[in-house]
N, C-alpha and C positions, 0 to 999 in steps of 0.2 A: 618476337613477340612470344614470351615467356609461357609455353605448354607443359600441362602435367604428364610427366612420364608415366604414372601409375596411376588407377582408378584408387582414389580415396576409400579406403575402409568403412564399412558401418560402425568399428569400433572407434575410428578415429573421429569420424564424422559426430558422432553422439558425446566423445570426450571434449570437444568444440563447444557443442551446444550446452554441455552440463550449465552453465552459468544463464542463460537465456528463459530463464523461469519470470514468469508473473509473481511478485508478493502480492498478499492480500491486504487490504485497507485496514488500518488500525482501528476500527470502529469499536466502540464500548458503549455501554447502559449508560444512561445517566441518573444520576442515584435520586434526586429529586423528582425531576419529571418521568422518568422511565423511557426518555425519547433516546435514540441511537444516535450518534455523533462522532465526529473524530475525536481522538485523544488529545488533549492538550489545545483545545477549538473551544470559542464559547458555544454554549447554547443557545440557539438562534431564538427558540420558543419562549425560554423564560427570559435569556439576558446575564446569566450567570454565569463566571469561572470560577473554580475553585472556590465555592460559598461566597463569593461577594457579587454582588449587582453591577455589572458593567454598562449594560446596554439600557436604556429605559425605551420598553416595549408596550 
């Protein structure tokens, strides 16, 4: 069974974890309704996407 020969240093541990971040959701304010929504998604309140009516609500 493989066992580490030395304790992993704090610096080495933190270098490994440097990519373990949480990215924020890309939330934008809708131009027409003022509601917040994810970018590149339909506004569910009004049913518009890129200025065109997509959903009948």
